[in-house]
Wavefront OBJ file of the C-alpha trace (Angstrom):
o trace
v 0.000 0.000 0.000
v 1.446 3.326 -1.039
v 1.372 6.135 1.500
v -0.193 9.202 -0.106
v 1.094 11.617 2.541
v 3.647 14.080 1.268
v 6.959 14.707 3.001
v 7.489 16.804 4.975
v 4.123 16.863 6.705
v 2.492 19.906 8.311
v 3.657 19.093 11.834
v 7.303 18.762 10.801
v 7.157 22.074 8.952
v 5.682 23.785 12.029
v 8.409 22.390 14.290
v 11.190 23.434 11.909
v 9.749 26.926 11.499
v 9.399 27.305 15.271
v 13.024 26.299 15.801
v 14.200 28.707 13.093
v 12.150 31.521 14.602
v 13.548 30.795 18.055
v 17.127 30.772 16.689
v 16.509 34.078 14.890
v 15.162 35.676 18.070
v 18.224 34.490 20.026
v 20.563 35.842 17.335
v 18.832 39.231 17.361
v 18.885 39.313 21.167
v 22.623 38.559 21.196
v 23.343 41.239 18.614
v 21.326 43.805 20.602
v 22.394 42.575 24.046
v 23.709 45.940 25.218
v 20.470 47.702 24.342
v 18.449 44.967 26.055
v 20.595 45.210 29.157
v 20.141 48.977 29.159
v 16.358 48.558 29.040
v 16.528 45.900 31.753
v 18.307 48.297 34.104
v 15.756 50.973 33.208
v 12.975 48.573 34.233
v 14.747 47.867 37.532
v 15.102 51.588 38.179
v 11.394 52.036 37.456
v 10.582 49.303 39.978
v 12.838 51.073 42.476
v 10.962 54.378 42.085
v 7.483 52.831 41.880
v 6.858 52.903 45.686
v 7.867 56.581 45.776
v 5.521 57.392 42.894
v 2.622 55.601 44.561
v 3.307 57.417 47.818
v 3.236 60.735 45.981
v -0.048 59.773 44.291
v -1.694 59.052 47.637
v -0.297 61.904 49.736
v 0.300 64.760 47.307
v -1.247 67.999 48.570
v -2.193 69.541 45.220
v -2.107 66.801 42.565
v -3.407 63.692 44.283
v -3.852 60.626 42.011
v -2.085 62.344 39.074
v 0.600 59.848 38.088
v 2.493 62.168 35.744
v 2.910 64.784 38.452
v 3.886 62.052 40.944
v 6.636 60.838 38.579
v 7.949 64.398 38.182
v 7.973 64.896 41.961
v 9.810 61.598 42.486
v 12.492 62.564 39.964
v 12.862 66.017 41.514
v 13.347 64.445 44.951
v 15.913 62.028 43.511
v 17.754 64.861 41.749
v 17.807 67.068 44.861
v 19.129 64.200 46.989
v 21.864 63.473 44.429
v 22.931 67.147 44.279
v 23.012 67.484 48.076
v 25.111 64.361 48.506
v 27.478 65.240 45.671
v 27.972 68.869 46.712
v 30.770 68.175 49.186
v 32.216 64.956 47.796
v 32.232 65.167 43.999
v 34.449 68.276 43.454
v 37.294 66.926 45.573
v 36.854 63.435 44.188
v 37.036 64.686 40.593
v 40.115 66.744 41.383
v 41.915 63.838 43.046
v 40.830 61.425 40.310
v 42.171 63.653 37.543
v 45.403 64.073 39.479
v 45.693 60.320 39.863
v 45.067 59.757 36.144
v 47.853 62.207 35.343
v 50.287 60.518 37.715
v 49.498 56.892 36.830
v 51.303 56.876 33.411
v 54.417 58.379 34.993
v 54.311 55.816 37.787
v 53.884 52.890 35.393
v 56.697 54.158 33.186
v 58.958 54.397 36.225
v 58.067 50.852 37.239
v 58.804 49.460 33.789
v 62.148 51.260 33.429
v 63.310 50.640 37.003
v 63.545 54.329 37.975
v 61.058 53.689 40.772
v 63.530 51.299 42.382
v 66.224 54.001 42.298
v 63.888 56.570 43.876
v 62.863 54.155 46.634
v 66.488 53.207 47.286
v 67.462 56.855 47.730
v 64.440 57.549 49.925
v 64.796 54.574 52.279
v 68.570 54.045 52.084
v 68.583 50.636 50.412
v 71.808 48.858 49.622
v 73.000 48.428 46.039
v 72.237 44.703 46.127
v 68.657 45.283 47.217
v 68.195 48.003 44.606
v 69.524 45.651 41.915
v 67.116 42.892 42.994
v 64.134 45.269 42.783
v 65.262 46.477 39.342
v 65.602 42.883 38.158
v 62.135 42.059 39.476
v 60.577 45.064 37.728
v 62.354 44.293 34.461
v 61.183 40.684 34.616
v 57.571 41.768 35.075
v 57.661 44.609 32.530
v 54.976 43.034 30.330
v 52.698 42.595 33.340
v 53.085 46.271 34.192
v 52.245 47.274 30.629
v 49.205 44.982 30.796
v 48.107 46.835 33.926
v 48.322 50.096 31.974
v 46.163 48.677 29.181
v 43.682 47.365 31.755
v 43.552 50.843 33.261
v 42.678 52.345 29.885
v 39.916 49.762 29.384
v 38.558 50.469 32.847
v 38.488 54.183 32.049
v 36.518 53.615 28.853
v 34.057 51.354 30.683
v 33.674 53.930 33.432
v 32.792 56.561 30.823
v 30.235 54.177 29.300
v 28.788 53.474 32.764
v 28.421 57.204 33.420
v 26.565 57.619 30.124
v 24.291 54.728 31.116
v 23.596 56.422 34.433
v 22.186 59.338 32.433
v 20.171 57.280 29.935
v 18.656 54.767 32.388
v 16.554 57.310 34.369
v 15.281 58.805 31.108
v 14.099 55.414 29.849
v 12.555 54.635 33.224
v 10.134 57.552 32.815
v 8.333 55.690 30.018
v 7.988 52.545 32.120
v 6.695 54.537 35.083
v 4.092 56.364 32.995
v 2.972 53.621 30.581
v 4.164 50.436 32.275
v 0.714 48.895 32.607
v -0.155 49.506 28.947
v 3.208 48.178 27.760
v 2.715 45.066 29.876
v -0.814 44.505 28.563
v 0.375 44.839 24.964
v 3.168 42.309 25.522
v 0.727 39.886 27.171
v -1.637 40.140 24.191
v 1.226 39.484 21.772
v 2.410 36.468 23.779
v -1.124 35.042 24.055
v -2.028 35.013 20.365
v -2.461 31.247 20.636
v -5.513 31.727 22.820
v -4.025 31.286 26.308
v -4.489 34.810 27.602
v -5.352 33.861 31.242
v -2.271 31.625 31.558
v 0.071 34.228 30.064
v -1.423 36.944 32.245
v -0.952 34.863 35.382
v 2.677 34.138 34.453
v 3.248 37.854 33.827
v 1.823 38.674 37.257
v 4.148 36.139 38.876
v 7.109 37.621 36.957
v 6.089 41.046 38.216
v 6.145 39.765 41.795
v 9.585 38.190 41.224
v 11.099 41.446 39.944
v 9.569 43.365 42.867
v 11.074 40.914 45.348
v 14.440 41.059 43.570
v 14.515 44.859 43.739
v 13.453 44.691 47.395
v 16.334 42.306 48.123
v 18.841 44.583 46.359
v 17.492 47.578 48.282
v 17.951 45.693 51.563
v 21.556 44.868 50.655
v 22.185 48.506 49.746
v 20.806 49.596 53.114
v 23.085 47.154 54.946
v 26.122 48.457 53.030
v 25.157 52.047 53.823
v 24.933 51.238 57.548
v 28.312 49.487 57.524
v 30.167 52.139 55.506
v 28.778 55.035 57.522
v 29.353 53.391 60.920
v 32.894 52.258 60.104
v 33.914 55.656 58.727
v 32.379 57.509 61.666
v 34.241 55.280 64.134
v 37.541 55.709 62.253
v 36.921 59.483 61.859
v 36.742 59.645 58.085
v 35.519 62.916 56.540
v 32.121 62.999 54.786
v 31.203 59.639 56.332
v 27.435 59.825 55.795
v 27.642 61.138 52.208
v 30.225 58.544 51.170
v 28.205 55.856 52.963
v 25.077 56.737 50.984
v 27.069 56.717 47.749
v 28.522 53.318 48.670
v 25.057 51.970 49.423
v 23.746 53.158 46.054
v 26.738 51.657 44.244
v 25.900 48.296 45.836
v 23.285 47.986 43.080
v 26.163 47.528 40.619
v 27.683 44.071 41.226
v 31.461 43.768 41.664
v 32.328 47.138 40.116
v 30.090 48.990 42.589
v 31.804 47.840 45.771
v 35.243 48.153 44.122
v 34.542 51.807 43.297
v 33.218 52.363 46.823
v 36.275 50.753 48.406
v 38.681 52.742 46.217
v 36.916 56.021 47.043
v 36.786 55.287 50.799
v 40.439 54.275 51.017
v 41.544 57.254 48.909
v 39.662 59.668 51.166
v 41.130 57.970 54.229
v 44.691 58.099 52.902
v 44.389 61.775 51.938
v 42.799 62.680 55.288
v 45.455 60.645 57.192
v 42.734 58.516 58.800
v 43.058 54.856 59.760
v 42.713 53.650 56.184
v 44.587 50.361 56.801
v 42.025 49.309 59.416
v 39.329 50.414 57.028
v 40.804 48.173 54.308
v 40.678 45.206 56.685
v 37.067 45.970 57.607
v 36.117 46.320 53.939
v 37.589 42.899 53.175
v 35.695 41.291 56.055
v 32.462 43.020 55.061
v 32.862 41.858 51.463
v 33.111 38.240 52.581
v 30.045 38.624 54.796
v 28.098 40.368 52.048
v 28.974 37.841 49.330
v 28.579 34.612 51.284
v 26.145 35.408 54.119
v 23.811 38.361 53.637
v 23.344 38.266 49.846
v 22.458 34.540 49.613
v 20.157 34.706 52.630
v 18.350 37.928 51.701
v 17.838 36.957 48.059
v 17.011 33.383 48.983
v 14.364 34.579 51.433
v 12.774 37.000 48.967
v 12.919 34.751 45.892
v 12.324 31.454 47.753
v 15.609 29.950 46.540
v 18.194 28.122 48.651
v 21.177 30.349 49.599
v 23.630 27.864 48.072
v 21.744 28.122 44.779
v 22.097 31.923 44.946
v 25.886 31.621 45.358
v 26.018 29.137 42.473
v 23.924 31.420 40.258
v 26.106 34.453 41.001
v 29.302 32.522 40.196
v 27.892 31.046 36.987
v 26.487 34.432 35.968
v 29.902 36.028 36.386
v 31.549 33.343 34.252
v 28.914 33.593 31.517
v 28.197 37.292 31.234
v 30.265 39.213 33.778
v 28.367 41.996 35.538
v 25.300 41.502 33.369
v 25.269 37.777 34.060
v 25.297 38.379 37.812
v 22.271 40.618 37.497
v 20.268 38.498 35.079
v 20.831 34.903 36.176
v 19.179 35.042 39.618
v 15.822 36.460 38.383
v 16.089 34.184 35.335
v 16.286 31.152 37.638
v 13.233 32.381 39.553
v 11.300 32.891 36.315
v 12.303 29.436 35.069
v 11.101 27.936 38.343
v 7.684 29.594 37.876
v 7.298 28.293 34.302
v 8.537 24.846 35.325
v 6.020 24.556 38.143
v 3.167 25.702 35.903
v 3.784 23.715 32.717
v 6.197 20.876 33.484
v 5.161 19.934 37.012
v 1.611 21.226 37.444
v 0.157 20.808 40.902
v -2.334 17.926 41.043
v -5.963 18.952 41.432
v -7.608 17.513 44.548
v -10.240 14.944 43.645
v -13.086 14.323 46.043
v -14.369 10.774 46.454
v -17.961 10.240 45.306
v -20.429 10.321 48.157
v -23.217 7.867 47.716
v -25.242 7.685 50.863
v -24.405 10.906 52.622
v -25.452 13.084 49.677
v -28.666 11.235 48.955
v -29.787 9.995 52.323
v -31.818 12.347 54.502
v -30.652 13.165 57.959
v -31.979 9.963 59.567
v -30.119 8.575 62.585
v -28.972 4.974 62.378
v -30.819 3.975 65.553
v -34.083 5.508 64.283
v -33.747 3.730 60.926
v -33.183 0.374 62.594
v -36.361 0.626 64.699
v -38.651 2.491 62.294
v -39.875 0.504 59.218
v -40.647 3.672 57.244
v -37.189 5.022 57.919
v -35.600 1.748 56.797
v -37.587 1.853 53.555
v -36.559 5.488 52.921
v -32.903 4.710 53.568
v -32.962 1.655 51.284
v -34.564 3.677 48.475
v -31.964 6.453 48.902
v -29.084 3.974 48.726
v -30.539 2.379 45.618
v -30.953 5.783 43.949
v -27.353 6.770 44.757
v -25.950 3.501 43.408
v -27.996 3.838 40.254
v -26.687 7.403 39.718
v -23.117 6.187 40.236
v -23.447 3.411 37.640
v -25.513 5.430 35.182
v -28.595 3.244 35.555
v -31.976 3.899 37.186
v -33.666 1.369 39.390
v -37.451 1.688 39.712
v -40.764 0.242 38.759
v -40.633 -1.432 35.413
v -36.791 -1.277 35.076
v -34.450 -4.217 35.067
v -32.793 -4.822 38.397
v -29.051 -4.584 38.872
v -27.104 -7.765 38.251
l 1 2 3 4 5 6 7 8 9 10 11 12 13 14 15 16 17 18 19 20 21 22 23 24 25 26 27 28 29 30 31 32 33 34 35 36 37 38 39 40 41 42 43 44 45 46 47 48 49 50 51 52 53 54 55 56 57 58 59 60 61 62 63 64 65 66 67 68 69 70 71 72 73 74 75 76 77 78 79 80 81 82 83 84 85 86 87 88 89 90 91 92 93 94 95 96 97 98 99 100 101 102 103 104 105 106 107 108 109 110 111 112 113 114 115 116 117 118 119 120 121 122 123 124 125 126 127 128 129 130 131 132 133 134 135 136 137 138 139 140 141 142 143 144 145 146 147 148 149 150 151 152 153 154 155 156 157 158 159 160 161 162 163 164 165 166 167 168 169 170 171 172 173 174 175 176 177 178 179 180 181 182 183 184 185 186 187 188 189 190 191 192 193 194 195 196 197 198 199 200 201 202 203 204 205 206 207 208 209 210 211 212 213 214 215 216 217 218 219 220 221 222 223 224 225 226 227 228 229 230 231 232 233 234 235 236 237 238 239 240 241 242 243 244 245 246 247 248 249 250 251 252 253 254 255 256 257 258 259 260 261 262 263 264 265 266 267 268 269 270 271 272 273 274 275 276 277 278 279 280 281 282 283 284 285 286 287 288 289 290 291 292 293 294 295 296 297 298 299 300 301 302 303 304 305 306 307 308 309 310 311 312 313 314 315 316 317 318 319 320 321 322 323 324 325 326 327 328 329 330 331 332 333 334 335 336 337 338 339 340 341 342 343 344 345 346 347 348 349 350 351 352 353 354 355 356 357 358 359 360 361 362 363 364 365 366 367 368 369 370 371 372 373 374 375 376 377 378 379 380 381 382 383 384 385 386 387 388 389 390 391 392 393 394 395 396 397 398 399 400 401 402 403 404
């Protein structure tokens, strides 16, 4: 018998087209990864300001329940706070940073040529043998020193890009704060073209809760860093302790690079002010270990309902895969995958109630009364027969065949 079906069939074509479409979407997402990451951070910033906007909507004196005015007021408050904090710290920090950038090339050149060893020998009275050993060491590691210079240039370019992102992200967040609900509804309608709008909407609501909890966890970690930085600098008599502590808490939102910038700024201020910067360096190292392996896994694990060890694993894998972006994206991605897995792969079993035969059909007749009353016994027997007939799909009555 000859099979009349053509090859390939409709189902195979649909599968192949779906795979090709999925591959094309992944390729486009990889090509536009920087733009997507920029929008992701803008969404996180919008979630961060959302409680402030809602508070302004409820308690505004003149423009209550006007969301546009509430967004403007929230941004004005954020801008005023940034200007107040940066008024005393930023000018001196910019001056010292520019001075350091001017001195770093000279320092690296002296290290590579060995002139630094000569200067140190004259300053500390080293012997000729010790000076020769230091010169030999510097000459042997000349390529490493030049690599440090190139790494410094790359870090500078990334810092400039990060500063530009810090300007663009709040601007993009305005659109999500004003039209976030409509954007979300449009995306849900696009994703539910197959006719599963309630399921897609419920998944979107769960994703919304996950992002809120993630931002809440990051805010908690930022608050803990602010408390530590401010307390430690006040105890060690650092200048501008509260302002630098707030800046360090805000930079905690940026993984790895944030606390490195905070530590460099704190130690630089301490060294310039002749404070106890060595003790501060020790405390910063201890706090980093506590933050990375104790507070971060526990806070995020509590908010996202993930085991702390899984949080540590996700942060390490995210760093290996995508660097700073991977650290930010992998933890909420795992939470989102867990939601989809529980809904589609391992759906919760629906509770099934056992069929009730006698209790649903039998009137409220006590057993003792039925055993002594003939009418009650007849009523109970008829009720049991009716329930059994309903359960088997057959009726027992006058003129019908009895049950076998």
